[in-house]
C-alpha positions in Angstrom: 57.6 -95.5 -86.3 56.0 -93.8 -83.3 54.5 -97.0 -82.0 57.9 -98.7 -82.2 59.4 -95.8 -80.3 56.8 -96.0 -77.7 57.2 -99.8 -77.5 61.0 -99.4 -76.9 60.5 -96.8 -74.4 58.1 -99.0 -72.5 60.5 -101.9 -72.6 63.3 -99.8 -71.4 61.2 -98.5 -68.5 60.2 -102.1 -67.6 63.8 -103.2 -67.8 64.8 -100.2 -65.7 62.0 -100.9 -63.4 63.2 -104.4 -63.0 66.7 -103.3 -62.2 65.4 -101.0 -59.5 63.2 -103.8 -58.1 66.2 -106.1 -57.8 68.2 -103.4 -56.2 65.4 -102.7 -53.7 65.0 -106.4 -52.9 68.6 -106.9 -52.3 68.8 -103.8 -50.1 65.7 -105.1 -48.2 67.3 -108.5 -47.8 70.4 -106.9 -46.3 68.3 -104.9 -43.8 66.3 -108.0 -42.9 69.6 -110.0 -42.4 70.8 -107.2 -40.1 67.5 -106.2 -38.4 65.9 -109.5 -37.8 68.2 -111.0 -35.2 67.1 -113.2 -32.3 67.3 -111.9 -28.7 70.4 -114.1 -28.2 72.2 -112.6 -31.1 71.5 -109.1 -29.9 72.7 -110.1 -26.4 75.9 -111.5 -27.9 76.6 -108.4 -29.9 76.1 -106.1 -26.8 78.3 -108.4 -24.7 81.1 -108.2 -27.4 80.7 -104.4 -27.7 80.9 -103.9 -24.0 83.7 -106.2 -23.6 85.8 -104.4 -26.3 85.1 -101.0 -24.7 86.0 -102.2 -21.2 89.3 -103.6 -22.5 90.0 -100.3 -24.3 89.2 -98.2 -21.2 91.1 -100.7 -18.8 94.2 -100.0 -20.8 93.5 -96.2 -20.9 92.7 -95.9 -17.1 94.8 -98.5 -15.4 97.6 -99.1 -18.1 96.8 -102.8 -18.2 93.9 -105.1 -19.1 92.5 -108.1 -17.3 89.4 -110.6 -18.1 86.2 -109.1 -17.3 82.8 -110.8 -17.3 79.5 -110.3 -15.6 78.1 -113.9 -16.3 77.8 -115.8 -13.1 78.4 -119.6 -13.5 75.8 -122.0 -12.0 78.3 -123.7 -10.0 79.4 -120.8 -7.7 80.2 -121.8 -4.0 77.0 -120.2 -2.8 74.7 -122.4 -4.8 76.6 -125.5 -4.2 76.6 -125.0 -0.5 72.7 -124.5 -0.7 72.3 -127.8 -2.5 75.1 -130.0 -1.2 74.7 -129.1 2.5 70.8 -129.0 1.9 70.4 -125.6 3.3 67.0 -124.0 3.3 66.0 -121.5 0.6 62.7 -119.8 -0.5 62.5 -120.3 -4.2 64.4 -121.1 -7.4 65.6 -117.4 -7.5 68.0 -118.4 -4.6 69.8 -120.8 -7.0 70.2 -118.3 -9.9 68.5 -117.1 -13.0 69.1 -120.3 -15.0 66.8 -122.2 -12.6 63.9 -119.8 -12.9 60.7 -121.1 -14.7 60.4 -119.4 -17.9 57.3 -117.3 -18.0 54.8 -116.8 -20.9 56.4 -115.0 -24.0 60.0 -115.5 -22.7 62.6 -115.3 -25.6 63.3 -118.7 -27.1 66.9 -118.6 -26.5 68.0 -119.6 -23.1 69.5 -117.4 -20.6 73.5 -117.1 -21.3 75.5 -119.6 -19.6 79.0 -119.0 -18.4 81.9 -121.3 -18.1 82.6 -123.4 -15.0 83.7 -121.4 -11.9 86.7 -122.3 -9.9 84.3 -122.8 -7.0 83.6 -126.1 -8.6 87.0 -127.4 -7.6 86.2 -126.6 -3.7 85.3 -130.1 -2.2 82.1 -129.9 0.0 81.6 -132.7 2.6 77.8 -132.4 3.5 78.6 -133.9 6.8 81.4 -131.6 7.9 82.1 -127.8 7.8 83.9 -126.4 4.8 87.2 -125.0 6.0 88.6 -122.1 4.1 91.7 -119.8 4.4 92.1 -116.1 3.9 93.2 -116.6 0.3 90.1 -118.8 -0.4 88.0 -116.0 1.3 89.2 -113.4 -1.0 88.7 -115.5 -4.1 85.1 -116.7 -2.9 84.1 -113.2 -2.2 85.1 -111.9 -5.6 82.9 -114.7 -7.2 80.1 -114.7 -4.8 79.6 -111.3 -3.3 76.4 -109.6 -4.4 78.0 -106.1 -4.0 81.1 -107.2 -6.0 78.8 -108.4 -8.9 76.8 -105.2 -8.9 79.9 -103.1 -9.2 81.0 -105.1 -12.2 77.7 -104.6 -13.7 78.0 -100.8 -13.1 81.1 -100.8 -15.4 79.4 -103.0 -18.0 76.4 -100.6 -18.1 78.7 -97.6 -18.5 80.2 -99.4 -21.5 76.8 -99.9 -23.1 75.9 -96.2 -22.5 79.2 -95.2 -24.3 78.1 -97.5 -27.3 74.9 -95.8 -27.5 76.4 -92.3 -27.6 78.9 -93.5 -30.3 76.0 -94.7 -32.2 74.7 -91.2 -32.7 77.7 -90.6 -35.0 77.5 -93.7 -37.1 75.4 -94.3 -40.3 71.9 -95.0 -39.3 70.0 -97.1 -41.9 66.3 -97.7 -41.9 64.0 -99.6 -44.3 60.2 -99.5 -44.1 57.3 -100.7 -46.4 53.7 -99.6 -46.1 50.4 -101.0 -47.5 47.3 -98.6 -47.5 43.8 -99.9 -48.5 41.1 -97.5 -49.2 37.5 -98.3 -49.6 35.1 -95.7 -51.0 31.5 -96.4 -50.8 30.2 -93.0 -51.6 29.3 -93.8 -55.1 27.0 -96.2 -56.9 29.6 -99.0 -56.3 32.4 -99.6 -53.7 35.8 -98.8 -55.0 38.8 -100.3 -53.3 42.3 -99.3 -54.0 45.6 -100.5 -52.5 48.7 -98.6 -52.3 52.1 -100.2 -51.6 55.3 -98.1 -51.0 58.7 -98.8 -49.6 61.5 -96.4 -48.4 65.2 -97.1 -47.6 67.4 -94.4 -46.1 70.5 -93.5 -44.2 71.2 -90.6 -41.8 74.4 -89.4 -40.1 75.4 -86.8 -37.7 78.9 -85.3 -38.1 81.1 -84.2 -35.3 80.6 -80.6 -36.1 76.8 -80.9 -35.8 75.9 -81.1 -39.5 73.1 -83.8 -40.1 72.9 -85.5 -43.4 70.2 -87.8 -44.7 69.2 -89.6 -47.9 66.2 -91.8 -48.7 64.8 -93.6 -51.6 61.0 -94.0 -51.8 59.3 -96.4 -54.2 55.6 -96.9 -55.2 55.9 -100.7 -55.4 52.4 -101.2 -57.1 53.4 -98.8 -60.0 57.0 -100.4 -60.3 55.6 -103.8 -60.5 52.5 -103.3 -62.8 53.6 -100.1 -64.6 50.0 -99.1 -63.9 49.7 -97.4 -67.3 51.7 -94.5 -66.1 54.8 -93.2 -67.7 56.8 -92.9 -64.5 58.2 -95.7 -62.3 57.2 -94.1 -59.0 60.7 -93.6 -57.7 61.6 -90.7 -55.5 65.0 -89.9 -53.9 65.8 -87.1 -51.6 68.7 -85.8 -49.6 68.6 -83.4 -46.6 71.1 -81.4 -44.7 70.9 -79.5 -41.5 73.7 -77.1 -40.4 73.6 -75.3 -37.0 75.4 -71.9 -37.2 75.0 -70.5 -33.7 73.6 -72.5 -30.8 74.6 -76.1 -30.9 77.4 -75.6 -33.3 81.1 -76.7 -32.8 82.6 -79.8 -32.1 83.0 -79.3 -28.5 79.1 -78.8 -28.1 78.0 -81.7 -30.4 80.5 -84.3 -29.0 79.9 -83.3 -25.3 77.5 -86.2 -24.5 79.9 -88.6 -26.2 83.0 -87.1 -24.4 81.2 -87.5 -21.0 80.3 -91.1 -21.8 83.9 -91.8 -22.6 85.0 -90.4 -19.3 82.2 -92.3 -17.5 83.6 -95.5 -18.4 87.0 -94.5 -17.3 85.5 -93.3 -14.0 83.6 -96.6 -13.6 86.9 -98.4 -14.2 88.6 -96.5 -11.5 85.7 -96.9 -9.1 85.6 -100.6 -9.6 89.4 -100.9 -9.0 89.1 -98.7 -5.9 86.1 -101.0 -4.7 88.2 -104.1 -5.3 90.9 -102.8 -2.9 88.4 -101.8 -0.3 86.5 -105.0 -0.6 89.7 -107.0 -0.1 90.8 -105.1 2.9 87.3 -105.5 4.5 87.2 -109.2 3.8 90.7 -109.4 5.6 89.6 -107.5 8.4 86.4 -109.5 8.9 88.2 -112.7 8.5 90.7 -111.8 11.3 88.0 -110.5 13.5 86.5 -113.9 13.3 89.9 -115.5 14.1 90.3 -113.1 17.0 86.9 -114.0 18.4 87.8 -117.8 18.0 91.1 -117.1 19.9 88.9 -115.3 22.6 86.7 -118.4 22.8 89.8 -120.6 23.5 91.1 -118.2 26.1 87.6 -117.9 27.8 87.5 -121.7 27.9 90.9 -121.9 29.6 89.8 -119.2 31.9 86.6 -121.1 32.7 88.6 -124.3 33.4 90.9 -122.4 35.7 88.0 -120.8 37.6 86.3 -124.3 38.0 89.6 -125.6 39.4 89.9 -122.6 41.8 86.3 -123.2 43.0 86.9 -126.7 43.6 90.2 -126.1 45.5 88.5 -123.4 47.6 85.7 -125.8 48.6 88.2 -128.5 49.7 90.1 -125.7 51.7 87.0 -124.5 53.3 86.0 -128.1 54.2 89.4 -128.5 56.0 88.8 -125.1 57.7 91.7 -123.4 56.1 89.7 -120.6 54.4 86.5 -118.8 55.0 83.2 -119.2 53.3 83.7 -115.6 51.9 86.7 -116.9 49.9 84.5 -119.8 48.6 81.8 -117.5 47.6 84.3 -115.3 45.7 85.7 -118.3 43.8 82.1 -119.6 43.1 81.2 -116.1 41.8 84.2 -116.0 39.6 83.4 -119.5 38.2 79.8 -118.3 37.3 81.3 -115.1 35.7 83.8 -117.1 33.6 81.0 -119.5 32.5 79.0 -116.4 31.3 82.0 -115.0 29.6 82.9 -118.3 27.9 79.2 -118.7 26.6 79.2 -115.0 25.5 82.4 -115.4 23.6 81.1 -118.6 21.8 77.8 -116.6 20.8 79.9 -113.7 19.6 82.1 -116.0 17.6 79.0 -117.4 15.7 77.6 -114.0 15.1 80.9 -112.7 13.7 81.2 -115.9 11.6 77.7 -115.6 10.2 78.3 -112.0 9.3 81.6 -112.9 7.5 79.8 -115.5 5.5 77.2 -112.9 4.2 80.1 -110.4 3.5 81.6 -112.9 1.0 78.3 -113.9 -0.5 77.7 -117.2 1.3 74.3 -118.2 3.0 74.8 -117.5 6.8 73.6 -120.9 7.6 76.3 -122.6 5.6 78.5 -124.9 7.7 81.9 -123.0 7.4 85.0 -122.7 9.6 88.2 -120.6 9.1 91.7 -121.8 9.2 93.4 -120.8 12.5 96.8 -121.2 10.9 96.2 -117.8 9.4 96.4 -116.3 12.9 99.4 -118.2 13.7 101.1 -116.9 10.5 99.9 -113.4 11.4 101.6 -113.8 14.8 104.7 -115.0 13.2 105.0 -111.6 11.4 105.1 -109.7 14.7 106.9 -112.5 16.7 110.1 -110.5 16.3 108.8 -107.6 18.2 107.2 -109.7 20.9 110.3 -111.8 21.3 112.7 -108.9 21.6 110.5 -107.4 24.4 110.3 -110.5 26.3 114.0 -111.5 26.0 114.9 -107.8 26.8 112.9 -108.1 30.0 114.3 -111.3 31.1 117.9 -110.2 30.4 117.7 -106.9 32.2 119.3 -106.8 35.7 117.0 -105.6 38.4 117.4 -101.9 38.9 117.1 -99.9 42.0 113.8 -98.2 42.5 114.1 -94.5 42.2 113.0 -92.3 45.2 109.3 -91.4 45.2 110.2 -87.7 44.7 112.5 -88.4 41.8 111.7 -86.6 38.5 109.6 -88.8 36.2 110.7 -89.1 32.6 108.3 -90.3 30.0 109.8 -92.3 27.2 108.3 -91.9 23.8 107.8 -94.7 21.5 111.1 -95.7 19.8 111.8 -95.6 16.0 113.6 -99.0 16.4 112.0 -102.1 15.0 109.4 -100.2 13.0 107.4 -102.0 10.4 108.3 -101.6 6.6 105.2 -99.4 6.0 105.7 -97.1 8.9 107.1 -94.4 6.5 107.3 -90.6 6.7 104.0 -89.0 6.8 104.6 -86.5 4.0 105.7 -89.2 1.8 102.8 -91.4 2.6 100.3 -88.6 1.7 102.1 -87.7 -1.5 101.9 -91.2 -2.5 98.2 -91.2 -1.8 97.5 -88.0 -3.7 99.5 -89.4 -6.7 97.7 -92.8 -6.8 94.3 -92.6 -5.3 91.9 -93.5 -8.3 88.8 -92.1 -6.5 90.7 -88.7 -6.1 91.7 -88.9 -9.7 88.0 -89.3 -10.8 87.0 -86.4 -8.4 89.6 -84.1 -10.3 88.2 -85.3 -13.6 84.7 -84.3 -12.6 85.9 -80.8 -12.1 86.8 -80.8 -15.7 83.5 -82.4 -16.7 81.7 -79.6 -14.7 83.7 -77.0 -16.6 82.7 -78.4 -20.0 79.0 -78.3 -18.8 79.3 -74.5 -18.1 80.5 -74.0 -21.7 77.5 -76.2 -23.0 74.9 -74.4 -21.0 76.3 -71.0 -21.9 76.1 -72.0 -25.6 72.2 -73.0 -25.1 71.7 -69.1 -24.3 72.6 -68.2 -27.7 70.2 -67.7 -30.7 69.4 -70.8 -32.7 70.4 -70.2 -36.4 70.0 -73.2 -38.6 70.8 -73.7 -42.3 68.9 -76.5 -43.8 68.4 -77.8 -47.4 66.6 -80.7 -49.3 67.1 -81.9 -52.8 64.3 -84.3 -54.1 64.6 -86.3 -57.4 61.8 -88.2 -59.1 61.5 -90.2 -62.4 60.0 -88.3 -65.3 56.5 -88.8 -66.6 57.9 -88.4 -70.3 59.7 -91.8 -70.1 63.1 -90.2 -70.3 66.2 -92.0 -68.6 67.3 -90.9 -65.0 65.8 -88.5 -62.5 65.6 -85.2 -64.5 62.6 -83.9 -62.4 64.4 -82.4 -59.4 63.3 -80.0 -56.7 65.6 -77.9 -54.3 64.6 -76.2 -51.1 66.8 -74.1 -48.8 65.8 -72.9 -45.3 67.5 -70.3 -42.9 65.7 -70.5 -39.5 66.5 -68.0 -36.8 65.3 -68.4 -33.2 66.1 -65.3 -31.2 67.0 -65.9 -27.6 64.1 -64.0 -26.2 62.8 -66.8 -23.9 65.7 -68.6 -22.3 64.3 -69.2 -18.8 65.1 -72.8 -18.5 68.4 -72.4 -20.2 69.3 -69.5 -17.9 68.6 -71.6 -14.8 70.4 -74.6 -16.3 73.4 -72.3 -16.8 73.3 -71.1 -13.2 73.1 -74.6 -11.9 76.0 -75.5 -13.9 78.2 -73.0 -12.1 76.9 -74.4 -8.8 77.8 -77.9 -9.9 81.3 -76.6 -10.7 81.6 -75.3 -7.2 80.3 -78.6 -5.8 82.8 -80.6 -7.9 85.7 -78.5 -6.7 84.6 -78.8 -3.1 84.4 -82.5 -3.5 88.0 -82.6 -4.5 88.9 -80.7 -1.4 86.8 -82.9 0.9 88.3 -86.1 -0.6 91.8 -84.6 -0.5 91.4 -83.8 3.1 89.7 -87.3 3.9 92.6 -89.0 2.2 95.2 -87.2 4.3 93.2 -87.8 7.4 93.0 -91.5 6.6 96.8 -91.8 6.1 97.7 -89.8 9.2 95.2 -91.9 11.2 96.6 -95.3 9.9 100.2 -94.4 10.4 99.3 -93.5 14.1 97.3 -96.9 14.3 100.5 -98.7 13.1 102.6 -97.0 15.9 100.0 -97.6 18.5 99.5 -101.2 17.5 103.2 -101.7 17.5 103.6 -100.3 21.0 100.4 -102.2 22.1 102.1 -105.3 21.0 105.1 -104.7 23.1 103.0 -103.7 26.1 100.5 -106.6 25.9 103.4 -109.0 25.4 104.8 -107.8 28.7 101.4 -107.9 30.2 101.1 -111.5 29.3 104.5 -112.3 30.8 103.6 -110.5 34.0 100.1 -112.0 34.2 101.4 -115.5 33.8 104.0 -114.8 36.4 101.4 -113.5 38.8 99.1 -116.7 38.1 102.1 -119.0 39.0 103.1 -116.9 42.1 99.6 -116.4 43.3 99.0 -120.2 43.0 102.1 -121.0 45.0 101.4 -118.4 47.7 97.7 -119.3 47.9 98.6 -123.0 48.6 101.1 -121.8 51.2 98.3 -119.8 52.8 100.2 -116.5 52.3 97.5 -114.8 50.2 93.8 -114.8 49.8 92.1 -116.5 46.9 91.0 -113.0 45.6 94.6 -112.3 44.5 94.6 -115.4 42.4 91.2 -114.7 40.7 92.4 -111.2 39.8 95.6 -112.5 38.2 93.7 -115.1 36.2 91.3 -112.2 35.0 94.2 -110.1 34.1 95.8 -112.9 32.2 92.7 -113.5 30.1 92.5 -109.8 29.2 96.2 -109.6 28.4 95.9 -112.5 26.0 93.0 -111.1 24.2 94.5 -107.7 24.0 97.8 -109.2 22.4 95.8 -110.9 19.7 93.7 -107.7 19.1 97.0 -105.7 18.7 98.5 -108.2 16.3 95.5 -108.1 14.1 95.2 -104.3 14.3 98.7 -103.9 13.2 98.1 -106.1 10.1 94.8 -104.4 9.1 96.4 -101.0 9.4 99.2 -102.1 7.0 96.5 -103.2 4.5 94.4 -100.1 5.0 97.5 -97.9 4.5 98.4 -99.4 1.3 94.7 -99.3 0.2 94.3 -95.6 1.0 97.7 -94.7 -0.6 96.3 -96.5 -3.7 99.1 -99.0 -3.9 97.4 -102.2 -2.9 96.9 -104.1 -6.2 94.0 -106.5 -6.6 93.9 -109.1 -9.5 90.9 -110.5 -11.3 90.5 -113.3 -8.8 90.4 -111.0 -5.8 93.9 -111.6 -4.5 96.2 -108.8 -3.5 99.7 -107.9 -4.3 101.2 -105.7 -1.7 103.3 -102.6 -2.1 106.9 -103.3 -2.0 108.9 -101.4 0.8 111.9 -101.2 -1.6 109.9 -99.0 -3.8 109.3 -96.6 -0.9 113.1 -96.4 -0.3 113.7 -95.6 -4.0 111.1 -92.7 -3.9 112.8 -91.4 -0.7 116.1 -91.5 -2.4 
């Protein structure tokens, strides 16, 4: 009977061991399936996690969502220009990561490839320059600019950092197997033993700081062979750690996660602010190139006029009608005009190269801008110019006041103001309400306040309650884990040495002061920018009127001087001066036109009201909304 009982007991133990073994194998297979992923699968998972977080934070920070990707297609315009226009480049790195030679031990999966870029639809003629508009430039910059790409990657990195902080409060699984071989040669013969063991466990940190852990340890050799022992070699234990003083409380434990959540929001705001600044800068650089292009045209006309005047003066001198001094003056002006024309062309090329670099294209790419954008810009202000010219032509000649008559200075009129020349207080209020960088700075003050609380908590005593429960199968062959051991630990670390914590606490107060000052500084800078841009709008509007009149007067002077010179009533110097003044007035009128438009865009940007979509195109603020705010 005893032998039968022992036999049945052994059979039960073997059956139970097999069940444990199957369970362990299934658990290990699950861990292997999850843990043994390829680098490509890990990258895809990281991309999905970051994408979901960015979408979540876009809705929270901006109240909207838009496509977001950091993968750069291989057919962006920069690469196509390098290859199709056969430009010089130093190595495969100039073409992109997908063209790099894979070095030794490179992961087997290829570098992720994004879909085709809209740049692929831009036709490139290898024999002619690529002609682009302002709209094209904005979209090209969003897809090709290195700085634009870096800012997007900053948002992506912040999302990955947040995922890492969230992971601290998830279930963390682990699985491990060990094999230990021991060889003993101290006796008459060598004794070699092999110990195999495995462990599977899970840990989790709760929001209140409690740390929980559970693990199952198995002696594989004993479990598989039964080794003549009455136990299966199974051990299970659970642990718990509870902070009671320092480090206790949800607001302390969750602080890194809270900050990471807010950092993604800040990164989203910063990227949105960057998009607005980038778009305005691209527009400004674009119009500066067009202004220089117009200056080249004006300089060319002036050079032709100077050549004609010099030729005329030589013929007149040969006929004995003017002196050699007048000929020398005309010749000198011809040389100066040529120098100005060459200088204008060089400046145009420099401006164009700088613009190409600003939107992420090679500076040696053959590119030209559409001059129609400048004509459209002039059409926006043509009403002001036309009103000034027509008003001048329709005015009846007025009697000149006596020299001793009082002089009255007329201030700029509020008539014919542009739609964005709004009340200064209203503009500043809109800016304070909508500036995303100011919103982020204000959020940083709250972050600094929370850090003060965390650093103050670190000054307290460290009192931790811990406990473990360990279960092992019995040696007597009974079922279950009846052999258990429990331990409890209460650990107290008195706050005697807290030098590092003390200094960190003091620095946190300094950081709070700095964060508060940063808000004040940015607020003042915002007000300063708004006031300056409103004055620039007024100045540019008045400059438009003044330069329009200057062009009319200069053209009239050139016509009159030409007639009087041919009649012998004036010297050639008067005509030369009139031609110089006409060139200056024409360039100044173009500059005033561009300055007014850039000031409009800059004002909307600094009020936080210029919206930029995912393609880099802007949507301007509607003046009707301003009127509704005023009402």
